[in-house]
C-alpha positions, 0 to 999 in steps of 0.5 A: 885139813880143815875139820867139819863141826856142828816139868794142885792143889787138892780139894779142900776138906776138913780139918784143914792144915794151913801152910804158909809158904815165904820165900826167903833169898835165892841161893845162887853160885856163879862159876867162873868165866870159861874161855870164849868159843868160836864156832861156825856152822854148815857150809863153813869150814873150821881150821885151828891155827893155835889154841886160842885162835882159829880161822874160817875159810872155805875150801872152793874159792873165796871166802863166806861164813855164818857166825861166831860167839863171844863170851859175855860181860867179859872184864879186863884191859885187853880186847877179847878175840872174836875170831878172825876173818881169812880168804884164800885169795890172801897169800900172806903178802899184806896186799889184801885189807879186811874192812868190817861195817854194820852193828857195833863195827868199830864201836864194840867190836874192832878189826885189824885190817891186815890180819883180820882178827876181830876183837870185842872192845866193849862189855857185852851183855846177852840180856840187853843184846843177843847178837849182832849182825856185821859185814866184811869184805876184803879189799885191795890194800892199795886200791880198796877195789873189792875182791870178794862181795860183801859177806854177812855175818852174826856174832852171837853173844854167849851167855854166862851164869850172872843172873840169880833165879827168882820165885814167881808169885810168891808168897804161896799160901797153900792147905793140905788135909790133916789125914791125907796119905803121905806124898800127897802134893801140897803145892808148887813153887816156880822160880825163873831166871834170865840166863840162856838155858841153850849154854851148859847148866846156867838156867837149870834150877834146883829146889830145896827145903830151908825150913819145914823139915820133916813135915815136908818135902820138895822135888828137886826138878819141878819145885812140887812140895809133898807131905813127908810125915804126920802132922797134927798142928793147924799151921806151919812154915815151909821155906823153899830155896832154889839154885843153879844146878852145877856141872 
């Protein structure tokens, strides 16, 4: 049986310690590609045919569905299976033909008209296009007479960790009172990247210091730089870094 799925600068005093913050290249690590994902939402039902293939069907009559996901930027000579069309009107006698139309049909997504298998045949990039709206229909194999009304569904491009984080509005210049207490906030650095935070840790950033210790520290999650030890000079360099948080 099918299973149901579903973070100020302080006032300036004198004397002041001048802090120059320079921004080096970001530390970036991208994980290896994971297996593509096929998913649906209510009221669809999802039944597993094999470890790498799943069939969408409806429990009463006909067929209807909502959306699927495909991993972006796949590589290799073979098409990537996205999912399969299936109607319970199909007894398996090859008398039903599946037709795919709409956004990317035939050029990006290709369907096997007998089995209903949908494959991605071109490289996908979520930053260029995040989703595709297509229409599926089941017709009589010989007469092309529609057996079900057309059904619209969406193929969403699932993000991978393919963008390096970048600092915003740098370089940063900040000042801090010489006699300020330890832990005083010096400045806040901010970075961003284009990866979708919905999926895993792709867009979760962690800040660290490459140069400036032991005088300064930085909060890994917020990018807030703080005074860590006493200083008696007029200027210092602080080099922050940012990287993707790995699972």
